[in-house]
N, C-alpha and C positions, 0 to 999 in steps of 0.2 A: 553573439553568435551571429555568422552571417546568414544571407538567405537560401545559400547552396547548403551550408551545413545543416540548417534545419531541414531543408526537402530532404537531405539524407539519413538525419536522423528519423524523419518522419515515416520514412521510405521502410527504413530497418524495423520501425514497431509496428510495422504490418507486414512484413514480410513473411513469406510462408503461412498465410492464412492466421496467423497468429494474430491477438490484440493484446490490450493492457489490464490488469486485475488492479482494481479500483479497491482498496483496502485503506481508505483513509478515513475509517470511523472516527469520528469526535472521543473523547474520554465520556462524555456523559450519554452517546448513542450507546458505547460497547458497553460501559457500566448499566445500562437499562436493560440489555440484550441479556448480561448474565444474573444480573438481580432476580430475572423472570426465569432463569436456569438454575439458582441457588449458586452460581458462582461469585467468589470474593471479587468485591468492585476494587480492584487494587491495582498498583502500577506493575507489580510483578506475575500478575493474573493476565495483565493485555500483554505483557511481554511474551508469556510462554504461548498465548494463543498466536502472536502473530508469528513468532518462531515457529509452532505450527507448521502457518500456510506458508512461509516462504522456505521451510525446509522439504514442504511437500515433494517427495521422488516425483519425474518427470513432468513439474510444473514449468520448467522451462521449453516442452514441447509444445504447451500450447500458451503460452503467454509471453510477451518478449519483453516487459514493464511491468512495474506495479506505480502508482500512486497512492505517497507514504506519506502517514498523519503527522504533523511536528514530531510529536514524542516519539516516536518510530524510528527516525531519522537519529533520536539521540540512543537507542536503545542497542543490546547489544543480545548477541545468543548466550547460551551458559558457557559456550567455550570463547567468550569474550572478543568474537570477531561481530563487529556491526550488522543490526536486521538490514541497515540498506544496501551492502557488501554483495555482489553477490558470488555464489560458490564456483570454484574454479569450472567447476563440470556445465556451470551454464554462462548464457551471456544477456544477462536482464539490465535494463535501465532503468533503474529508480528516479521516480521522480516525486518533486513533493509539491502538493495545492498550495499555494502562495497567498491567494486571496479568497476573502471568507466569500460565504454564500451570498448574492444580492440580495437586499432587504425586500425586493418586489417577489423574491421566491421565497425569501420566509415565509412571507404572508400565504401561499398556497400551500396549506394542508396533506396535499402528495408530496410535499416537496422536503418535509422537516422530518 
């Protein structure tokens, strides 16, 4: 992507006072939360949880995009549509975190 394309994308992401939804929880983090609530720690449970988020009515009115976890990029809604594909009613930019958390951040308890 050229610099103008990057600038245009950045402007679109923050247009109309919208922001990004970080739903890039790792499987271990998601499983830990599920265990605390008695929810099965399975790929299907994580998929259903993520589908609930991306199909929330009015979501596109508040956010312009979502940062997705690697597993989410490969998952599909019950109807077979990829979770990373926005509905026709919404223009959301899916993105994936490509780099791991820096080791220096991992050493900080608040960052785990």
